[in-house]
Steps between C-alpha positions, in 0.01 A plus 500: 500500500646834394402834654647832616521633853267784585635823644351405837663158503842632407491795744343322798648151484823489301657846503685492830680168529863493614554124481295245306538144628400249234350189657301463823645172621706455815800683351300792361298552817805471727686746277216754498456484878875538550517797264241679714696406813823636353334823388134559593488789252545268203188452292502128426262312272482128424396404148361145477358342186284248683196521723732347759877453469557277198790262542585312816436725801133399536555158344779345707477228763581732790822326605722710726798284407859583419665177386451126522819296519469337156429837341808652661715200404373537144584872509853419618554295183510818289560785748761566767426446866522874565246569225256238630528618860457860387165415341391305810589804712293728277204263518521485878530877537215544254272280709580699813436827313162367382402396853606839638316690228169314516494318833465125555127516572429686175716248313331200655860396578559159658845357563406137443830413334591407146539130423690334219379155391716212377379175345688170504645581156649820645699327773832615352415870504348465848823350632693787342270749674537323834878494461517873433234603750743610775681720246174654375373555853820680596516728195131576459457518877725806495237663278183384677618471859379138512778263609309197371282623218508175304423168667390153393146422621421162342281415799242753377436324168223266628317787669462688172355196325739507204568196285840419354679770700802361681662810650412853606742786564348789692619859466367633830500881442289472185127562503199603297286806439150562369576653160168683474535656844859597424414682178192666651713629786769633264238675287350658811841617623575656160170689486539604864840647407341708226601288200259522206421167336362479145383159380430406140798715395642317197843625390646446154841664529736710712746759372739696719546855368666818623154620615414180689363155421238475226251225585310389191173330586307246296211748502678733259611774738828566677596615845826669602642458851839592649590149622382142449560181697418181308386217728328258262738205556407224252353753256816715480566401138169649392616847600878487484774319310593276791619165370631421848143454626324186380126463569391164637147372555396289798187284523314502834194317637299515818272224624159509656513473884637161606349344815757428773788639296829392658735725303624810680786717379677573173653216300759494220583214269752450218726804567195715567348448154191352671345657809185471710347621826184498707263798491143517635478122525610460136819409314658759273746332265704634210815488294628229266644755258812283460290238318450730201746786537485634145122528480487664841745775399211734434323801648166381363253351748363159403495128566761230454324165515823302541588691815145509632480122475830470689365725774176306539696173504725634775196614696316169472788254540743675740338792685150365565512130402184294518272801528241642265630849428308761303686785336335837556690706242821551301698811415840604371758754613790659314847504655809695399815284479853537372836327462574575867269535798581862563246783469569783260476836678666766288456819303484416131485867402516832690127495587402132479576250778415130487436258789429160345604132476393356834562137397178364648572641847286816488346456844845466653698759310241733347479756781877541517530529120225762490661704775843480336343613173338797674831603653663486158227721352563781745879464510698784346 
């Protein structure tokens, strides 16, 4: 739909904006709130193309996790120890920033622990994890303050009712949040701070000029603002030439309520590619992207029947075996990945800053990335 802005619209809504934050996910909201904290005089507006944040912020599983052992071991196969620990430290600090900003009650935060599952076929990798557990506990404990973050809890397997699971490793400081409550609270904090939020704001292009950033909309009109912070994560390629950010789609399901559900906590499987948790007496389960990596390298929402079948099989044969489980609904979320698990927070031109590539850990690292992006915007 093409149209022009009226005089009233341009003068009353879009004339006096100092910083436009593109994207109203965790990063965008945290950045906007922080900008107002740094300088309450700044006129900050968030421009969001969806009715709600489109991407992963309202579509994730709500894991407040920072690294299962197999994921970290996998990361160490292509990154240095210092690089891996640096990312873990950012995730941990990001979680604490989120809890401070919103409050545990508003997050629905519960520190129930994060479990990693191992089947009989994964005995070798489990033994490797157990061997290196003292080393991980020492190094990551310096970040978290937990002397024994990781521990083997095989005795809990029967209580959860799993089938085919031989071992469990618990990461004690991990927990879970209610994603809807989290995003509602962040939106409220932003509006309370005086941030304007415009939904349905579809952007075609950005151009940094000597007079400011020209924002070209898909409606046919443009808007000029002094500074822009791009916080669209997996959709960064749509606005900017950022080959270092690869979109990735994740399939997610949630069941109908399950009577006498035994599962409690967050669970990872296969290096974190599969994940599930309890919520409102239901199971939320997602992932499986590694089964069809090429087709899932997309920022288009949609189904992947191969992966959805794998998820339902996992649900019915391992998580809730022998039970009649009804699936309530499916959805997809779009992640922003890259060759390394390190966020990109940088100025790509004098007036455009980016804060993207959260590598599937938006809940953990998003608040910190947004705040770092805000500080970069106002830096001289």
